[in-house]
mmCIF file of the N, C-alpha and C atoms, coordinates in Angstrom:
data_MODEL
# 
_entry.id   MODEL 
# 
loop_
_atom_site.group_PDB 
_atom_site.id 
_atom_site.type_symbol 
_atom_site.label_atom_id 
_atom_site.label_alt_id 
_atom_site.label_comp_id 
_atom_site.label_asym_id 
_atom_site.label_entity_id 
_atom_site.label_seq_id 
_atom_site.pdbx_PDB_ins_code 
_atom_site.Cartn_x 
_atom_site.Cartn_y 
_atom_site.Cartn_z 
_atom_site.occupancy 
_atom_site.B_iso_or_equiv 
_atom_site.pdbx_formal_charge 
_atom_site.auth_seq_id 
_atom_site.auth_comp_id 
_atom_site.auth_asym_id 
_atom_site.auth_atom_id 
_atom_site.pdbx_PDB_model_num 
ATOM 1   N N  . UNK A 1 1  ? 9.842  14.925 4.533   1.00 0.00 ? 1  UNK A N  1 
ATOM 2   C CA . UNK A 1 1  ? 8.641  15.383 5.211   1.00 0.00 ? 1  UNK A CA 1 
ATOM 3   C C  . UNK A 1 1  ? 7.660  14.214 5.253   1.00 0.00 ? 1  UNK A C  1 
ATOM 4   N N  . UNK A 1 2  ? 7.146  13.867 6.411   1.00 0.00 ? 2  UNK A N  1 
ATOM 5   C CA . UNK A 1 2  ? 6.165  12.782 6.469   1.00 0.00 ? 2  UNK A CA 1 
ATOM 6   C C  . UNK A 1 2  ? 4.844  13.191 5.807   1.00 0.00 ? 2  UNK A C  1 
ATOM 7   N N  . UNK A 1 3  ? 4.018  12.211 5.409   1.00 0.00 ? 3  UNK A N  1 
ATOM 8   C CA . UNK A 1 3  ? 2.719  12.545 4.817   1.00 0.00 ? 3  UNK A CA 1 
ATOM 9   C C  . UNK A 1 3  ? 1.908  13.414 5.769   1.00 0.00 ? 3  UNK A C  1 
ATOM 10  N N  . UNK A 1 4  ? 1.071  14.259 5.211   1.00 0.00 ? 4  UNK A N  1 
ATOM 11  C CA . UNK A 1 4  ? 0.208  15.068 6.050   1.00 0.00 ? 4  UNK A CA 1 
ATOM 12  C C  . UNK A 1 4  ? 0.038  16.481 5.545   1.00 0.00 ? 4  UNK A C  1 
ATOM 13  N N  . UNK A 1 5  ? -0.547 17.342 6.374   1.00 0.00 ? 5  UNK A N  1 
ATOM 14  C CA . UNK A 1 5  ? -0.934 18.685 5.930   1.00 0.00 ? 5  UNK A CA 1 
ATOM 15  C C  . UNK A 1 5  ? 0.223  19.610 5.573   1.00 0.00 ? 5  UNK A C  1 
ATOM 16  N N  . UNK A 1 6  ? 1.440  19.315 6.010   1.00 0.00 ? 6  UNK A N  1 
ATOM 17  C CA . UNK A 1 6  ? 2.586  20.162 5.677   1.00 0.00 ? 6  UNK A CA 1 
ATOM 18  C C  . UNK A 1 6  ? 3.395  19.640 4.495   1.00 0.00 ? 6  UNK A C  1 
ATOM 19  N N  . UNK A 1 7  ? 2.988  18.516 3.935   1.00 0.00 ? 7  UNK A N  1 
ATOM 20  C CA . UNK A 1 7  ? 3.713  17.910 2.824   1.00 0.00 ? 7  UNK A CA 1 
ATOM 21  C C  . UNK A 1 7  ? 3.013  18.257 1.512   1.00 0.00 ? 7  UNK A C  1 
ATOM 22  N N  . UNK A 1 8  ? 3.677  18.958 0.589   1.00 0.00 ? 8  UNK A N  1 
ATOM 23  C CA . UNK A 1 8  ? 3.026  19.319 -0.675  1.00 0.00 ? 8  UNK A CA 1 
ATOM 24  C C  . UNK A 1 8  ? 2.651  18.109 -1.529  1.00 0.00 ? 8  UNK A C  1 
ATOM 25  N N  . UNK A 1 9  ? 3.194  16.926 -1.208  1.00 0.00 ? 9  UNK A N  1 
ATOM 26  C CA . UNK A 1 9  ? 2.835  15.703 -1.934  1.00 0.00 ? 9  UNK A CA 1 
ATOM 27  C C  . UNK A 1 9  ? 1.621  15.019 -1.324  1.00 0.00 ? 9  UNK A C  1 
ATOM 28  N N  . UNK A 1 10 ? 1.016  15.628 -0.320  1.00 0.00 ? 10 UNK A N  1 
ATOM 29  C CA . UNK A 1 10 ? -0.194 15.079 0.271   1.00 0.00 ? 10 UNK A CA 1 
ATOM 30  C C  . UNK A 1 10 ? 0.062  13.816 1.064   1.00 0.00 ? 10 UNK A C  1 
ATOM 31  N N  . UNK A 1 11 ? -0.909 12.906 1.006   1.00 0.00 ? 11 UNK A N  1 
ATOM 32  C CA . UNK A 1 11 ? -0.891 11.714 1.853   1.00 0.00 ? 11 UNK A CA 1 
ATOM 33  C C  . UNK A 1 11 ? -0.025 10.571 1.335   1.00 0.00 ? 11 UNK A C  1 
ATOM 34  N N  . UNK A 1 12 ? 0.194  10.479 0.034   1.00 0.00 ? 12 UNK A N  1 
ATOM 35  C CA . UNK A 1 12 ? 0.956  9.355  -0.513  1.00 0.00 ? 12 UNK A CA 1 
ATOM 36  C C  . UNK A 1 12 ? 1.769  9.801  -1.720  1.00 0.00 ? 12 UNK A C  1 
ATOM 37  N N  . UNK A 1 13 ? 2.858  9.055  -1.976  1.00 0.00 ? 13 UNK A N  1 
ATOM 38  C CA . UNK A 1 13 ? 3.705  9.218  -3.158  1.00 0.00 ? 13 UNK A CA 1 
ATOM 39  C C  . UNK A 1 13 ? 3.865  7.846  -3.780  1.00 0.00 ? 13 UNK A C  1 
ATOM 40  N N  . UNK A 1 14 ? 3.594  7.735  -5.087  1.00 0.00 ? 14 UNK A N  1 
ATOM 41  C CA . UNK A 1 14 ? 3.795  6.490  -5.833  1.00 0.00 ? 14 UNK A CA 1 
ATOM 42  C C  . UNK A 1 14 ? 4.652  6.851  -7.040  1.00 0.00 ? 14 UNK A C  1 
ATOM 43  N N  . UNK A 1 15 ? 5.949  6.677  -6.918  1.00 0.00 ? 15 UNK A N  1 
ATOM 44  C CA . UNK A 1 15 ? 6.854  7.016  -8.007  1.00 0.00 ? 15 UNK A CA 1 
ATOM 45  C C  . UNK A 1 15 ? 6.819  5.972  -9.103  1.00 0.00 ? 15 UNK A C  1 
ATOM 46  N N  . UNK A 1 16 ? 6.868  6.426  -10.361 1.00 0.00 ? 16 UNK A N  1 
ATOM 47  C CA . UNK A 1 16 ? 6.904  5.462  -11.464 1.00 0.00 ? 16 UNK A CA 1 
ATOM 48  C C  . UNK A 1 16 ? 7.980  5.755  -12.495 1.00 0.00 ? 16 UNK A C  1 
ATOM 49  N N  . UNK A 1 17 ? 8.749  6.832  -12.326 1.00 0.00 ? 17 UNK A N  1 
ATOM 50  C CA . UNK A 1 17 ? 9.849  7.118  -13.258 1.00 0.00 ? 17 UNK A CA 1 
ATOM 51  C C  . UNK A 1 17 ? 10.921 7.904  -12.534 1.00 0.00 ? 17 UNK A C  1 
ATOM 52  N N  . UNK A 1 18 ? 12.180 7.582  -12.833 1.00 0.00 ? 18 UNK A N  1 
ATOM 53  C CA . UNK A 1 18 ? 13.298 8.375  -12.338 1.00 0.00 ? 18 UNK A CA 1 
ATOM 54  C C  . UNK A 1 18 ? 14.469 8.223  -13.292 1.00 0.00 ? 18 UNK A C  1 
ATOM 55  N N  . UNK A 1 19 ? 15.252 9.268  -13.379 1.00 0.00 ? 19 UNK A N  1 
ATOM 56  C CA . UNK A 1 19 ? 16.513 9.183  -14.108 1.00 0.00 ? 19 UNK A CA 1 
ATOM 57  C C  . UNK A 1 19 ? 17.673 9.182  -13.115 1.00 0.00 ? 19 UNK A C  1 
ATOM 58  N N  . UNK A 1 20 ? 17.360 8.984  -11.852 1.00 0.00 ? 20 UNK A N  1 
ATOM 59  C CA . UNK A 1 20 ? 18.358 8.982  -10.795 1.00 0.00 ? 20 UNK A CA 1 
ATOM 60  C C  . UNK A 1 20 ? 18.489 10.324 -10.094 1.00 0.00 ? 20 UNK A C  1 
ATOM 61  N N  . UNK A 1 21 ? 17.959 11.364 -10.720 1.00 0.00 ? 21 UNK A N  1 
ATOM 62  C CA . UNK A 1 21 ? 18.021 12.708 -10.136 1.00 0.00 ? 21 UNK A CA 1 
ATOM 63  C C  . UNK A 1 21 ? 16.624 13.305 -9.963  1.00 0.00 ? 21 UNK A C  1 
ATOM 64  N N  . UNK A 1 22 ? 15.782 13.086 -10.955 1.00 0.00 ? 22 UNK A N  1 
ATOM 65  C CA . UNK A 1 22 ? 14.414 13.600 -10.944 1.00 0.00 ? 22 UNK A CA 1 
ATOM 66  C C  . UNK A 1 22 ? 13.444 12.431 -10.824 1.00 0.00 ? 22 UNK A C  1 
ATOM 67  N N  . UNK A 1 23 ? 12.255 12.721 -10.327 1.00 0.00 ? 23 UNK A N  1 
ATOM 68  C CA . UNK A 1 23 ? 11.258 11.684 -10.102 1.00 0.00 ? 23 UNK A CA 1 
ATOM 69  C C  . UNK A 1 23 ? 9.900  12.167 -10.590 1.00 0.00 ? 23 UNK A C  1 
ATOM 70  N N  . UNK A 1 24 ? 9.105  11.233 -11.116 1.00 0.00 ? 24 UNK A N  1 
ATOM 71  C CA . UNK A 1 24 ? 7.730  11.522 -11.510 1.00 0.00 ? 24 UNK A CA 1 
ATOM 72  C C  . UNK A 1 24 ? 6.859  10.426 -10.927 1.00 0.00 ? 24 UNK A C  1 
ATOM 73  N N  . UNK A 1 25 ? 5.690  10.822 -10.451 1.00 0.00 ? 25 UNK A N  1 
ATOM 74  C CA . UNK A 1 25 ? 4.793  9.835  -9.879  1.00 0.00 ? 25 UNK A CA 1 
ATOM 75  C C  . UNK A 1 25 ? 3.405  10.400 -9.635  1.00 0.00 ? 25 UNK A C  1 
ATOM 76  N N  . UNK A 1 26 ? 2.583  9.564  -9.048  1.00 0.00 ? 26 UNK A N  1 
ATOM 77  C CA . UNK A 1 26 ? 1.263  9.966  -8.576  1.00 0.00 ? 26 UNK A CA 1 
ATOM 78  C C  . UNK A 1 26 ? 1.438  10.448 -7.142  1.00 0.00 ? 26 UNK A C  1 
ATOM 79  N N  . UNK A 1 27 ? 0.722  11.483 -6.771  1.00 0.00 ? 27 UNK A N  1 
ATOM 80  C CA . UNK A 1 27 ? 0.764  11.907 -5.372  1.00 0.00 ? 27 UNK A CA 1 
ATOM 81  C C  . UNK A 1 27 ? -0.470 12.714 -5.027  1.00 0.00 ? 27 UNK A C  1 
ATOM 82  N N  . UNK A 1 28 ? -0.706 12.825 -3.733  1.00 0.00 ? 28 UNK A N  1 
ATOM 83  C CA . UNK A 1 28 ? -1.779 13.675 -3.239  1.00 0.00 ? 28 UNK A CA 1 
ATOM 84  C C  . UNK A 1 28 ? -1.326 15.122 -3.267  1.00 0.00 ? 28 UNK A C  1 
ATOM 85  N N  . UNK A 1 29 ? -2.075 15.965 -2.586  1.00 0.00 ? 29 UNK A N  1 
ATOM 86  C CA . UNK A 1 29 ? -1.744 17.385 -2.572  1.00 0.00 ? 29 UNK A CA 1 
ATOM 87  C C  . UNK A 1 29 ? -2.392 18.064 -1.379  1.00 0.00 ? 29 UNK A C  1 
ATOM 88  N N  . UNK A 1 30 ? -1.804 19.144 -0.943  1.00 0.00 ? 30 UNK A N  1 
ATOM 89  C CA . UNK A 1 30 ? -2.420 19.959 0.102   1.00 0.00 ? 30 UNK A CA 1 
ATOM 90  C C  . UNK A 1 30 ? -3.378 20.976 -0.509  1.00 0.00 ? 30 UNK A C  1 
ATOM 91  N N  . UNK A 1 31 ? -3.386 21.088 -1.827  1.00 0.00 ? 31 UNK A N  1 
ATOM 92  C CA . UNK A 1 31 ? -4.260 22.031 -2.537  1.00 0.00 ? 31 UNK A CA 1 
ATOM 93  C C  . UNK A 1 31 ? -5.150 21.253 -3.503  1.00 0.00 ? 31 UNK A C  1 
ATOM 94  N N  . UNK A 1 32 ? -6.126 20.523 -2.965  1.00 0.00 ? 32 UNK A N  1 
ATOM 95  C CA . UNK A 1 32 ? -6.938 19.643 -3.795  1.00 0.00 ? 32 UNK A CA 1 
ATOM 96  C C  . UNK A 1 32 ? -7.722 20.393 -4.869  1.00 0.00 ? 32 UNK A C  1 
ATOM 97  N N  . UNK A 1 33 ? -7.930 21.693 -4.697  1.00 0.00 ? 33 UNK A N  1 
ATOM 98  C CA . UNK A 1 33 ? -8.637 22.469 -5.721  1.00 0.00 ? 33 UNK A CA 1 
ATOM 99  C C  . UNK A 1 33 ? -7.824 22.592 -7.009  1.00 0.00 ? 33 UNK A C  1 
ATOM 100 N N  . UNK A 1 34 ? -6.531 22.263 -6.962  1.00 0.00 ? 34 UNK A N  1 
ATOM 101 C CA . UNK A 1 34 ? -5.671 22.340 -8.146  1.00 0.00 ? 34 UNK A CA 1 
ATOM 102 C C  . UNK A 1 34 ? -5.562 21.014 -8.903  1.00 0.00 ? 34 UNK A C  1 
ATOM 103 N N  . UNK A 1 35 ? -6.185 19.954 -8.391  1.00 0.00 ? 35 UNK A N  1 
ATOM 104 C CA . UNK A 1 35 ? -6.144 18.657 -9.073  1.00 0.00 ? 35 UNK A CA 1 
ATOM 105 C C  . UNK A 1 35 ? -6.759 18.820 -10.465 1.00 0.00 ? 35 UNK A C  1 
ATOM 106 N N  . UNK A 1 36 ? -6.071 18.284 -11.466 1.00 0.00 ? 36 UNK A N  1 
ATOM 107 C CA . UNK A 1 36 ? -6.534 18.369 -12.849 1.00 0.00 ? 36 UNK A CA 1 
ATOM 108 C C  . UNK A 1 36 ? -5.954 19.538 -13.620 1.00 0.00 ? 36 UNK A C  1 
ATOM 109 N N  . UNK A 1 37 ? -5.202 20.386 -12.939 1.00 0.00 ? 37 UNK A N  1 
ATOM 110 C CA . UNK A 1 37 ? -4.566 21.520 -13.601 1.00 0.00 ? 37 UNK A CA 1 
ATOM 111 C C  . UNK A 1 37 ? -3.075 21.244 -13.769 1.00 0.00 ? 37 UNK A C  1 
ATOM 112 N N  . UNK A 1 38 ? -2.470 21.871 -14.757 1.00 0.00 ? 38 UNK A N  1 
ATOM 113 C CA . UNK A 1 38 ? -1.036 21.694 -15.014 1.00 0.00 ? 38 UNK A CA 1 
ATOM 114 C C  . UNK A 1 38 ? -0.246 22.603 -14.072 1.00 0.00 ? 38 UNK A C  1 
ATOM 115 N N  . UNK A 1 39 ? -0.019 22.128 -12.852 1.00 0.00 ? 39 UNK A N  1 
ATOM 116 C CA . UNK A 1 39 ? 0.672  22.947 -11.852 1.00 0.00 ? 39 UNK A CA 1 
ATOM 117 C C  . UNK A 1 39 ? 1.875  22.237 -11.238 1.00 0.00 ? 39 UNK A C  1 
ATOM 118 N N  . UNK A 1 40 ? 2.231  21.076 -11.766 1.00 0.00 ? 40 UNK A N  1 
ATOM 119 C CA . UNK A 1 40 ? 3.391  20.365 -11.221 1.00 0.00 ? 40 UNK A CA 1 
ATOM 120 C C  . UNK A 1 40 ? 4.478  20.276 -12.295 1.00 0.00 ? 40 UNK A C  1 
ATOM 121 N N  . UNK A 1 41 ? 5.500  19.519 -12.021 1.00 0.00 ? 41 UNK A N  1 
ATOM 122 C CA . UNK A 1 41 ? 6.606  19.344 -12.973 1.00 0.00 ? 41 UNK A CA 1 
ATOM 123 C C  . UNK A 1 41 ? 6.508  18.007 -13.701 1.00 0.00 ? 41 UNK A C  1 
ATOM 124 N N  . UNK A 1 42 ? 5.296  17.529 -13.929 1.00 0.00 ? 42 UNK A N  1 
ATOM 125 C CA . UNK A 1 42 ? 5.094  16.287 -14.654 1.00 0.00 ? 42 UNK A CA 1 
ATOM 126 C C  . UNK A 1 42 ? 4.389  15.216 -13.858 1.00 0.00 ? 42 UNK A C  1 
ATOM 127 N N  . UNK A 1 43 ? 4.280  15.407 -12.554 1.00 0.00 ? 43 UNK A N  1 
ATOM 128 C CA . UNK A 1 43 ? 3.589  14.424 -11.717 1.00 0.00 ? 43 UNK A CA 1 
ATOM 129 C C  . UNK A 1 43 ? 2.082  14.487 -11.954 1.00 0.00 ? 43 UNK A C  1 
ATOM 130 N N  . UNK A 1 44 ? 1.409  13.459 -11.480 1.00 0.00 ? 44 UNK A N  1 
ATOM 131 C CA . UNK A 1 44 ? -0.040 13.404 -11.570 1.00 0.00 ? 44 UNK A CA 1 
ATOM 132 C C  . UNK A 1 44 ? -0.594 13.605 -10.169 1.00 0.00 ? 44 UNK A C  1 
ATOM 133 N N  . UNK A 1 45 ? -1.178 14.775 -9.938  1.00 0.00 ? 45 UNK A N  1 
ATOM 134 C CA . UNK A 1 45 ? -1.779 15.085 -8.639  1.00 0.00 ? 45 UNK A CA 1 
ATOM 135 C C  . UNK A 1 45 ? -3.134 14.414 -8.556  1.00 0.00 ? 45 UNK A C  1 
ATOM 136 N N  . UNK A 1 46 ? -3.433 13.884 -7.391  1.00 0.00 ? 46 UNK A N  1 
ATOM 137 C CA . UNK A 1 46 ? -4.707 13.221 -7.166  1.00 0.00 ? 46 UNK A CA 1 
ATOM 138 C C  . UNK A 1 46 ? -5.306 13.721 -5.863  1.00 0.00 ? 46 UNK A C  1 
ATOM 139 N N  . UNK A 1 47 ? -6.617 13.556 -5.723  1.00 0.00 ? 47 UNK A N  1 
ATOM 140 C CA . UNK A 1 47 ? -7.230 13.804 -4.428  1.00 0.00 ? 47 UNK A CA 1 
ATOM 141 C C  . UNK A 1 47 ? -6.599 12.843 -3.435  1.00 0.00 ? 47 UNK A C  1 
ATOM 142 N N  . UNK A 1 48 ? -6.382 13.282 -2.208  1.00 0.00 ? 48 UNK A N  1 
ATOM 143 C CA . UNK A 1 48 ? -5.723 12.430 -1.222  1.00 0.00 ? 48 UNK A CA 1 
ATOM 144 C C  . UNK A 1 48 ? -6.459 11.113 -1.018  1.00 0.00 ? 48 UNK A C  1 
ATOM 145 N N  . UNK A 1 49 ? -7.798 11.141 -0.987  1.00 0.00 ? 49 UNK A N  1 
ATOM 146 C CA . UNK A 1 49 ? -8.548 9.893  -0.788  1.00 0.00 ? 49 UNK A CA 1 
ATOM 147 C C  . UNK A 1 49 ? -8.313 8.930  -1.951  1.00 0.00 ? 49 UNK A C  1 
ATOM 148 N N  . UNK A 1 50 ? -8.163 9.461  -3.168  1.00 0.00 ? 50 UNK A N  1 
ATOM 149 C CA . UNK A 1 50 ? -7.953 8.608  -4.339  1.00 0.00 ? 50 UNK A CA 1 
ATOM 150 C C  . UNK A 1 50 ? -6.538 8.045  -4.392  1.00 0.00 ? 50 UNK A C  1 
ATOM 151 N N  . UNK A 1 51 ? -5.538 8.836  -4.023  1.00 0.00 ? 51 UNK A N  1 
ATOM 152 C CA . UNK A 1 51 ? -4.167 8.320  -4.043  1.00 0.00 ? 51 UNK A CA 1 
ATOM 153 C C  . UNK A 1 51 ? -3.967 7.309  -2.910  1.00 0.00 ? 51 UNK A C  1 
ATOM 154 N N  . UNK A 1 52 ? -4.661 7.474  -1.788  1.00 0.00 ? 52 UNK A N  1 
ATOM 155 C CA . UNK A 1 52 ? -4.589 6.459  -0.719  1.00 0.00 ? 52 UNK A CA 1 
ATOM 156 C C  . UNK A 1 52 ? -5.168 5.139  -1.215  1.00 0.00 ? 52 UNK A C  1 
ATOM 157 N N  . UNK A 1 53 ? -6.288 5.206  -1.936  1.00 0.00 ? 53 UNK A N  1 
ATOM 158 C CA . UNK A 1 53 ? -6.916 4.007  -2.486  1.00 0.00 ? 53 UNK A CA 1 
ATOM 159 C C  . UNK A 1 53 ? -5.998 3.328  -3.502  1.00 0.00 ? 53 UNK A C  1 
ATOM 160 N N  . UNK A 1 54 ? -5.415 4.106  -4.420  1.00 0.00 ? 54 UNK A N  1 
ATOM 161 C CA . UNK A 1 54 ? -4.490 3.543  -5.409  1.00 0.00 ? 54 UNK A CA 1 
ATOM 162 C C  . UNK A 1 54 ? -3.279 2.919  -4.727  1.00 0.00 ? 54 UNK A C  1 
ATOM 163 N N  . UNK A 1 55 ? -2.744 3.586  -3.719  1.00 0.00 ? 55 UNK A N  1 
ATOM 164 C CA . UNK A 1 55 ? -1.573 3.101  -2.987  1.00 0.00 ? 55 UNK A CA 1 
ATOM 165 C C  . UNK A 1 55 ? -1.818 1.700  -2.424  1.00 0.00 ? 55 UNK A C  1 
ATOM 166 N N  . UNK A 1 56 ? -3.029 1.445  -1.961  1.00 0.00 ? 56 UNK A N  1 
ATOM 167 C CA . UNK A 1 56 ? -3.373 0.138  -1.395  1.00 0.00 ? 56 UNK A CA 1 
ATOM 168 C C  . UNK A 1 56 ? -3.525 -0.937 -2.468  1.00 0.00 ? 56 UNK A C  1 
ATOM 169 N N  . UNK A 1 57 ? -3.698 -0.548 -3.721  1.00 0.00 ? 57 UNK A N  1 
ATOM 170 C CA . UNK A 1 57 ? -3.975 -1.508 -4.798  1.00 0.00 ? 57 UNK A CA 1 
ATOM 171 C C  . UNK A 1 57 ? -2.767 -1.875 -5.642  1.00 0.00 ? 57 UNK A C  1 
ATOM 172 N N  . UNK A 1 58 ? -1.663 -1.144 -5.518  1.00 0.00 ? 58 UNK A N  1 
ATOM 173 C CA . UNK A 1 58 ? -0.494 -1.423 -6.348  1.00 0.00 ? 58 UNK A CA 1 
ATOM 174 C C  . UNK A 1 58 ? 0.693  -1.822 -5.484  1.00 0.00 ? 58 UNK A C  1 
ATOM 175 N N  . UNK A 1 59 ? 1.579  -2.603 -6.072  1.00 0.00 ? 59 UNK A N  1 
ATOM 176 C CA . UNK A 1 59 ? 2.786  -3.045 -5.366  1.00 0.00 ? 59 UNK A CA 1 
ATOM 177 C C  . UNK A 1 59 ? 4.008  -2.520 -6.110  1.00 0.00 ? 59 UNK A C  1 
ATOM 178 N N  . UNK A 1 60 ? 5.137  -2.517 -5.444  1.00 0.00 ? 60 UNK A N  1 
ATOM 179 C CA . UNK A 1 60 ? 6.387  -2.141 -6.099  1.00 0.00 ? 60 UNK A CA 1 
ATOM 180 C C  . UNK A 1 60 ? 6.591  -3.059 -7.299  1.00 0.00 ? 60 UNK A C  1 
ATOM 181 N N  . UNK A 1 61 ? 6.903  -2.473 -8.440  1.00 0.00 ? 61 UNK A N  1 
ATOM 182 C CA . UNK A 1 61 ? 7.112  -3.247 -9.660  1.00 0.00 ? 61 UNK A CA 1 
ATOM 183 C C  . UNK A 1 61 ? 5.890  -3.334 -10.553 1.00 0.00 ? 61 UNK A C  1 
ATOM 184 N N  . UNK A 1 62 ? 4.749  -2.798 -10.101 1.00 0.00 ? 62 UNK A N  1 
ATOM 185 C CA . UNK A 1 62 ? 3.551  -2.807 -10.931 1.00 0.00 ? 62 UNK A CA 1 
ATOM 186 C C  . UNK A 1 62 ? 3.798  -1.965 -12.182 1.00 0.00 ? 62 UNK A C  1 
ATOM 187 N N  . UNK A 1 63 ? 3.573  -2.520 -13.390 1.00 0.00 ? 63 UNK A N  1 
ATOM 188 C CA . UNK A 1 63 ? 3.760  -1.729 -14.608 1.00 0.00 ? 63 UNK A CA 1 
ATOM 189 C C  . UNK A 1 63 ? 2.800  -0.534 -14.627 1.00 0.00 ? 63 UNK A C  1 
ATOM 190 N N  . UNK A 1 64 ? 3.277  0.595  -15.116 1.00 0.00 ? 64 UNK A N  1 
ATOM 191 C CA . UNK A 1 64 ? 2.466  1.813  -15.186 1.00 0.00 ? 64 UNK A CA 1 
ATOM 192 C C  . UNK A 1 64 ? 2.473  2.333  -16.614 1.00 0.00 ? 64 UNK A C  1 
ATOM 193 N N  . UNK A 1 65 ? 1.289  2.582  -17.146 1.00 0.00 ? 65 UNK A N  1 
ATOM 194 C CA . UNK A 1 65 ? 1.138  3.208  -18.454 1.00 0.00 ? 65 UNK A CA 1 
ATOM 195 C C  . UNK A 1 65 ? 0.284  4.450  -18.241 1.00 0.00 ? 65 UNK A C  1 
ATOM 196 N N  . UNK A 1 66 ? 0.817  5.607  -18.596 1.00 0.00 ? 66 UNK A N  1 
ATOM 197 C CA . UNK A 1 66 ? 0.086  6.865  -18.459 1.00 0.00 ? 66 UNK A CA 1 
ATOM 198 C C  . UNK A 1 66 ? -0.281 7.341  -19.854 1.00 0.00 ? 66 UNK A C  1 
ATOM 199 N N  . UNK A 1 67 ? -1.569 7.513  -20.089 1.00 0.00 ? 67 UNK A N  1 
ATOM 200 C CA . UNK A 1 67 ? -2.061 7.990  -21.381 1.00 0.00 ? 67 UNK A CA 1 
ATOM 201 C C  . UNK A 1 67 ? -2.719 9.347  -21.179 1.00 0.00 ? 67 UNK A C  1 
ATOM 202 N N  . UNK A 1 68 ? -2.566 10.247 -22.158 1.00 0.00 ? 68 UNK A N  1 
ATOM 203 C CA . UNK A 1 68 ? -3.214 11.561 -22.027 1.00 0.00 ? 68 UNK A CA 1 
ATOM 204 C C  . UNK A 1 68 ? -4.724 11.461 -22.136 1.00 0.00 ? 68 UNK A C  1 
# 
């Protein structure tokens, strides 16, 4: 599904972990009111404007450290 209003991942996807079958990453959302709530399977939901900004600042291979 391309980015946009019909994609549950919102405007961007930035993957940072995979075991070859499952994936975890930062992504936007079509339900921005749910950002900050535990409603995904481990991904970090962001406001679409914020994930677009992050997407422009990181490159493939950028180290990622996620802290609670």
